MIKOLVEX-349836 format. One record per residue: residue number from 1; residue in three letters; x, z, y of N, C-alpha, C, O, CB in turn. Coordinates in nm, 3 decimals. Each point is the difference from the previous one (the first is absolute). Glycine has a CB too. Example, Ala and Ser with C-alpha at 12.3 -4.5 7.8 and 13.67 -1.06 7.14 Angstrom:
BEGIN
[1; ALA; [1.319; 0.780; -0.569]; [-0.089; 0.000; 0.119]; [0.090; 0.000; 0.120]; [0.104; 0.066; -0.002]; [-0.293; 0.059; -0.115]];
[2; SER; [0.154; -0.197; 0.222]; [0.082; 0.006; 0.119]; [-0.077; 0.073; 0.109]; [0.051; 0.017; 0.111]; [0.067; -0.232; -0.174]];
//
This chain:
BEGIN
[1; MET; [6.469; 10.333; 8.517]; [-0.110; -0.030; -0.097]; [-0.132; 0.025; 0.057]; [-0.027; 0.113; 0.042]; [0.171; -0.058; -0.223]];
[2; ARG; [-0.238; -0.160; 0.186]; [-0.112; 0.031; 0.049]; [-0.089; 0.099; -0.091]; [0.011; 0.008; -0.122]; [0.018; -0.229; 0.242]];
[3; SER; [-0.121; 0.296; -0.038]; [-0.072; 0.100; -0.080]; [-0.090; -0.056; -0.121]; [-0.018; 0.068; -0.101]; [0.019; 0.067; 0.319]];
[4; ASP; [-0.050; -0.247; -0.205]; [-0.080; -0.058; -0.121]; [0.076; -0.037; -0.114]; [-0.042; 0.016; -0.115]; [-0.109; -0.098; 0.264]];
[5; LEU; [0.284; 0.022; -0.114]; [0.098; -0.024; -0.097]; [0.038; 0.120; -0.069]; [0.000; 0.002; -0.123]; [0.073; -0.183; 0.247]];
[6; ARG; [-0.034; 0.296; -0.045]; [0.032; 0.129; -0.062]; [-0.113; 0.047; -0.102]; [0.022; 0.041; -0.114]; [0.111; 0.020; 0.329]];
[7; ALA; [-0.254; -0.072; -0.158]; [-0.109; 0.050; -0.081]; [-0.005; -0.084; -0.142]; [-0.021; 0.058; -0.106]; [-0.116; 0.012; 0.333]];
[8; GLU; [0.159; -0.210; -0.221]; [-0.002; -0.083; -0.119]; [0.108; 0.046; -0.097]; [-0.028; 0.019; -0.118]; [-0.062; -0.213; 0.251]];
[9; VAL; [0.214; 0.211; -0.084]; [0.116; 0.042; -0.067]; [-0.032; 0.131; -0.070]; [0.014; 0.015; -0.122]; [0.134; -0.135; 0.288]];
[10; GLY; [-0.188; 0.208; -0.088]; [-0.038; 0.134; -0.046]; [-0.087; 0.000; -0.113]; [0.019; 0.068; -0.100]; [0.005; 0.007; 0.316]];
[11; ALA; [-0.137; -0.165; -0.198]; [-0.110; 0.003; -0.104]; [0.053; -0.049; -0.128]; [-0.030; 0.047; -0.110]; [-0.146; -0.083; 0.279]];
[12; ARG; [0.256; -0.063; -0.147]; [0.066; -0.070; -0.126]; [0.091; 0.105; -0.072]; [-0.008; 0.014; -0.122]; [0.013; -0.255; 0.239]];
[13; LEU; [0.073; 0.308; -0.048]; [0.081; 0.116; -0.058]; [-0.083; 0.101; -0.079]; [0.026; 0.036; -0.115]; [0.127; -0.061; 0.308]];
[14; ARG; [-0.258; 0.066; -0.117]; [-0.092; 0.108; -0.057]; [-0.065; -0.059; -0.137]; [-0.009; 0.070; -0.100]; [-0.048; 0.031; 0.351]];
[15; THR; [0.015; -0.227; -0.248]; [-0.059; -0.062; -0.113]; [0.114; 0.006; -0.118]; [-0.035; 0.041; -0.111]; [-0.126; -0.200; 0.268]];
[16; MET; [0.272; 0.126; -0.138]; [0.094; -0.020; -0.089]; [0.033; 0.142; -0.062]; [0.006; 0.022; -0.121]; [0.077; -0.237; 0.248]];
[17; ARG; [-0.058; 0.318; -0.019]; [0.033; 0.138; -0.049]; [-0.110; 0.062; -0.085]; [0.023; 0.077; -0.093]; [0.116; -0.045; 0.296]];
[18; LYS; [-0.261; -0.071; -0.163]; [-0.111; 0.063; -0.099]; [-0.008; -0.077; -0.128]; [-0.034; 0.059; -0.103]; [-0.109; 0.018; 0.297]];
[19; ALA; [0.172; -0.205; -0.195]; [0.000; -0.074; -0.119]; [0.113; 0.053; -0.097]; [-0.021; 0.000; -0.121]; [-0.074; -0.203; 0.251]];
[20; ALA; [0.207; 0.246; -0.080]; [0.108; 0.060; -0.074]; [-0.015; 0.146; -0.035]; [0.077; 0.057; -0.078]; [0.056; -0.218; 0.188]];
[21; ALA; [-0.234; 0.217; -0.052]; [-0.058; 0.133; -0.026]; [0.106; 0.109; 0.043]; [0.040; 0.096; -0.067]; [-0.187; -0.189; -0.134]];
[22; PHE; [0.186; 0.053; 0.339]; [0.093; 0.101; 0.062]; [-0.080; 0.053; 0.116]; [-0.081; -0.067; 0.064]; [0.305; -0.050; -0.131]];
[23; SER; [-0.195; 0.244; 0.090]; [-0.056; 0.064; 0.134]; [0.115; -0.029; 0.103]; [0.116; -0.027; -0.031]; [-0.264; 0.233; -0.085]];
[24; GLN; [0.101; -0.197; 0.235]; [0.084; -0.023; 0.123]; [0.134; 0.072; -0.023]; [0.105; -0.060; 0.022]; [-0.311; 0.043; 0.137]];
[25; GLU; [0.203; 0.157; -0.206]; [0.126; 0.076; -0.012]; [0.072; -0.064; -0.122]; [0.119; -0.025; 0.014]; [-0.218; 0.252; 0.088]];
[26; GLY; [0.047; -0.253; -0.205]; [0.074; -0.051; -0.098]; [0.067; -0.133; 0.026]; [0.109; -0.026; -0.050]; [-0.254; 0.153; -0.083]];
[27; LEU; [0.076; -0.217; 0.216]; [0.071; -0.128; 0.028]; [0.098; 0.030; 0.088]; [0.107; -0.056; -0.023]; [-0.288; -0.084; -0.010]];
[28; ALA; [0.176; 0.217; 0.134]; [0.086; 0.039; 0.093]; [0.138; 0.045; -0.061]; [0.111; -0.042; 0.032]; [-0.313; 0.101; 0.106]];
[29; GLU; [0.168; 0.038; -0.236]; [0.123; 0.054; -0.057]; [0.074; -0.100; -0.076]; [0.122; -0.007; 0.011]; [-0.222; 0.221; -0.022]];
[30; ARG; [0.028; -0.299; -0.072]; [0.077; -0.113; -0.057]; [0.066; -0.101; 0.091]; [0.099; -0.064; -0.036]; [-0.250; 0.092; -0.138]];
[31; ALA; [0.097; -0.041; 0.289]; [0.060; -0.085; 0.099]; [0.097; 0.062; 0.092]; [0.057; -0.071; 0.083]; [-0.253; -0.050; -0.098]];
[32; GLY; [0.221; 0.257; 0.007]; [0.087; 0.065; 0.088]; [-0.055; 0.009; 0.132]; [0.084; 0.011; 0.090]; [0.096; -0.083; -0.218]];
[33; LEU; [-0.305; 0.070; 0.161]; [-0.059; 0.019; 0.130]; [-0.080; 0.117; 0.004]; [-0.029; 0.061; -0.103]; [0.030; -0.290; 0.139]];
[34; HIS; [-0.043; 0.267; 0.089]; [-0.093; 0.120; 0.013]; [-0.124; -0.037; -0.026]; [-0.029; -0.114; 0.032]; [0.151; 0.216; 0.123]];
[35; ARG; [-0.209; -0.031; -0.210]; [-0.125; -0.020; -0.030]; [-0.102; -0.029; 0.117]; [-0.089; -0.084; -0.007]; [0.157; 0.220; -0.182]];
[36; ASN; [-0.044; -0.051; 0.304]; [-0.063; -0.041; 0.125]; [0.013; -0.137; 0.042]; [-0.096; -0.061; 0.048]; [0.128; 0.274; 0.012]];
[37; TYR; [0.085; -0.265; -0.077]; [0.030; -0.146; 0.053]; [-0.072; -0.091; -0.085]; [-0.053; -0.098; 0.052]; [0.281; 0.148; 0.031]];
[38; VAL; [-0.237; -0.029; -0.217]; [-0.071; -0.095; -0.088]; [-0.147; 0.002; 0.055]; [-0.060; -0.107; 0.017]; [0.216; 0.150; -0.235]];
[39; GLY; [-0.212; 0.074; 0.245]; [-0.151; 0.014; 0.049]; [-0.008; -0.072; 0.121]; [-0.095; -0.078; 0.015]; [0.052; 0.302; -0.109]];
[40; LEU; [0.137; -0.211; 0.194]; [-0.013; -0.068; 0.126]; [0.011; -0.149; -0.018]; [-0.062; -0.066; 0.083]; [0.155; 0.263; 0.032]];
[41; VAL; [-0.025; -0.264; -0.209]; [0.016; -0.120; -0.013]; [-0.120; -0.056; -0.074]; [-0.038; -0.115; 0.025]; [0.281; 0.149; -0.007]];
[42; GLU; [-0.300; 0.040; -0.104]; [-0.133; -0.039; -0.079]; [-0.105; -0.007; 0.096]; [-0.084; -0.089; -0.014]; [0.145; 0.201; -0.196]];
[43; ARG; [-0.071; -0.021; 0.318]; [-0.119; -0.001; 0.101]; [0.028; -0.093; 0.104]; [-0.077; -0.011; 0.095]; [0.020; 0.243; -0.132]];
[44; GLY; [0.165; -0.304; 0.027]; [0.030; -0.101; 0.113]; [0.045; 0.063; 0.132]; [-0.007; -0.064; 0.105]; [-0.165; -0.084; -0.207]];
[45; GLU; [0.219; 0.278; 0.096]; [0.037; 0.062; 0.121]; [0.136; -0.015; 0.041]; [0.040; 0.022; 0.114]; [-0.203; 0.122; -0.160]];
[46; GLN; [0.233; -0.182; -0.052]; [0.166; 0.007; 0.010]; [0.036; -0.150; -0.044]; [-0.053; -0.059; -0.094]; [0.098; 0.338; 0.023]];
[47; ASP; [0.053; -0.328; 0.153]; [0.072; -0.126; -0.056]; [0.089; 0.039; -0.096]; [0.062; 0.106; 0.010]; [-0.073; -0.226; 0.189]];
[48; ILE; [0.026; 0.029; -0.314]; [0.083; 0.038; -0.102]; [0.136; -0.090; 0.019]; [-0.005; -0.118; 0.036]; [-0.206; 0.189; -0.197]];
[49; ALA; [0.326; -0.006; 0.134]; [0.117; -0.059; 0.007]; [0.026; -0.091; -0.137]; [-0.036; 0.039; -0.111]; [0.114; 0.164; 0.272]];
[50; LEU; [-0.021; -0.309; -0.142]; [0.027; -0.089; -0.122]; [0.067; 0.097; -0.112]; [-0.039; 0.005; -0.117]; [0.078; -0.235; 0.271]];
[51; LYS; [0.051; 0.293; -0.109]; [0.077; 0.095; -0.098]; [-0.090; 0.092; -0.072]; [0.020; 0.026; -0.119]; [0.176; -0.030; 0.265]];
[52; SER; [-0.290; 0.054; -0.082]; [-0.090; 0.105; -0.052]; [-0.114; -0.088; -0.085]; [-0.054; 0.053; -0.096]; [0.099; 0.132; 0.313]];
[53; LEU; [-0.073; -0.298; -0.184]; [-0.105; -0.083; -0.075]; [0.066; -0.033; -0.142]; [-0.061; 0.013; -0.106]; [-0.047; -0.124; 0.334]];
[54; VAL; [0.250; 0.062; -0.217]; [0.075; -0.017; -0.120]; [-0.010; 0.116; -0.089]; [-0.028; -0.009; -0.120]; [0.176; -0.133; 0.239]];
[55; ALA; [-0.124; 0.252; -0.057]; [0.009; 0.136; -0.083]; [-0.127; 0.024; -0.069]; [0.004; 0.032; -0.119]; [0.155; 0.073; 0.281]];
[56; ILE; [-0.270; -0.117; -0.104]; [-0.134; 0.003; -0.059]; [-0.027; -0.090; -0.089]; [-0.055; 0.037; -0.104]; [-0.011; 0.043; 0.279]];
[57; LEU; [0.095; -0.205; -0.156]; [-0.025; -0.094; -0.102]; [0.085; 0.004; -0.126]; [-0.040; -0.041; -0.109]; [-0.032; -0.087; 0.292]];
[58; ASN; [0.193; 0.181; -0.160]; [0.098; 0.019; -0.121]; [-0.082; 0.110; -0.069]; [-0.015; -0.014; -0.121]; [0.266; -0.047; 0.230]];
[59; ALA; [-0.302; 0.158; -0.055]; [-0.063; 0.114; -0.068]; [-0.123; -0.039; -0.071]; [-0.044; 0.071; -0.091]; [0.134; 0.075; 0.258]];
[60; LEU; [-0.151; -0.267; -0.125]; [-0.117; -0.054; -0.051]; [0.033; -0.115; -0.098]; [-0.092; -0.056; -0.060]; [-0.028; 0.127; 0.270]];
[61; ASN; [0.243; -0.106; -0.227]; [0.043; -0.111; -0.086]; [-0.064; -0.122; 0.034]; [-0.051; -0.074; -0.083]; [0.091; 0.221; -0.089]];
[62; CYS; [-0.034; -0.169; 0.311]; [-0.063; -0.127; 0.066]; [0.104; -0.060; 0.086]; [0.064; 0.073; 0.076]; [-0.300; 0.019; -0.073]];
[63; SER; [0.258; -0.222; -0.008]; [0.087; -0.093; 0.090]; [-0.077; -0.014; 0.133]; [-0.123; 0.008; 0.008]; [0.226; -0.148; -0.211]];
[64; LEU; [-0.017; 0.118; 0.310]; [-0.057; -0.042; 0.124]; [-0.092; -0.107; -0.009]; [-0.110; 0.007; 0.054]; [0.298; 0.064; 0.044]];
[65; ALA; [-0.143; -0.184; -0.172]; [-0.094; -0.116; -0.028]; [-0.141; 0.023; -0.047]; [-0.100; -0.048; 0.053]; [0.299; -0.056; -0.102]];
[66; ASP; [-0.195; 0.189; -0.064]; [-0.128; 0.047; -0.043]; [-0.072; 0.080; 0.094]; [-0.121; -0.020; 0.009]; [0.206; 0.012; -0.218]];
[67; PHE; [-0.035; 0.090; 0.275]; [-0.069; 0.069; 0.100]; [-0.065; -0.078; 0.122]; [-0.111; 0.029; 0.045]; [0.267; 0.140; -0.118]];
[68; PHE; [-0.072; -0.275; 0.123]; [-0.053; -0.082; 0.099]; [-0.082; -0.121; -0.052]; [-0.051; -0.076; 0.083]; [0.242; 0.151; 0.052]];
[69; ALA; [-0.207; -0.097; -0.269]; [-0.077; -0.106; -0.045]; [-0.151; -0.013; 0.051]; [-0.051; -0.107; 0.034]; [0.204; 0.129; -0.225]];
[70; PRO; [-0.214; 0.096; 0.192]; [-0.140; -0.006; 0.052]; [-0.022; -0.029; 0.143]; [-0.113; -0.030; 0.039]; [0.070; 0.180; -0.206]];
[71; PHE; [0.144; -0.143; 0.248]; [-0.004; -0.036; 0.149]; [-0.001; -0.148; 0.004]; [0.107; -0.057; -0.023]; [0.019; 0.265; 0.105]];
[72; THR; [-0.225; -0.273; -0.058]; [-0.001; -0.142; -0.005]; [0.043; -0.069; 0.118]; [0.025; -0.120; -0.011]; [-0.191; 0.146; -0.138]];
[73; THR; [0.178; 0.038; 0.271]; [0.042; -0.061; 0.130]; [0.118; 0.079; 0.055]; [0.018; 0.119; -0.024]; [-0.256; -0.199; 0.073]];
[74; VAL; [0.311; 0.012; 0.021]; [0.105; 0.057; 0.081]; [-0.038; 0.009; 0.140]; [-0.034; -0.101; 0.061]; [0.194; 0.016; -0.212]];
[75; ARG; [-0.155; 0.204; 0.208]; [-0.042; 0.031; 0.122]; [0.108; 0.012; 0.096]; [0.109; 0.044; -0.036]; [-0.290; 0.054; -0.066]];
[76; SER; [0.160; -0.132; 0.218]; [0.105; 0.006; 0.096]; [-0.012; 0.142; 0.060]; [-0.111; 0.053; 0.009]; [0.110; -0.312; 0.040]];
[77; ALA; [0.109; 0.321; -0.007]; [0.005; 0.124; 0.063]; [-0.025; -0.020; 0.144]; [0.060; -0.088; 0.061]; [0.093; 0.176; -0.229]];
[78; LYS; [-0.242; -0.007; 0.228]; [-0.031; 0.005; 0.147]; [0.068; 0.117; 0.064]; [-0.013; 0.115; -0.042]; [-0.208; -0.222; 0.004]];
[79; ARG; [0.302; 0.072; 0.153]; [0.061; 0.093; 0.069]; [-0.060; 0.033; 0.135]; [0.052; 0.086; 0.071]; [0.136; -0.158; -0.195]];
//
C-alpha cells in the first residue's frame, strides 16, 4: 500500500474512532488488536491487513462499503 493511501486510510479510521468516542486503546481492545498497532495504522506508518480492518470496522459498527464510500477513485498499486 502506498504511503499516501496508508495515510488516507489511517486518517479515516481516526476520524471514525473519534466520532465513536473511543480512545485508541478502547478501540484496539474491542477489535482484539494491540493499541500500538491501531496508532501505527492511524498515523499511516503501518499497512493494515484486511482481517484487522474488518475487526476495527466491526468494533465501530461500520461496513467495508461505508468505510470506503468517501474514496471516490480507484488507485492502481505501484510496485
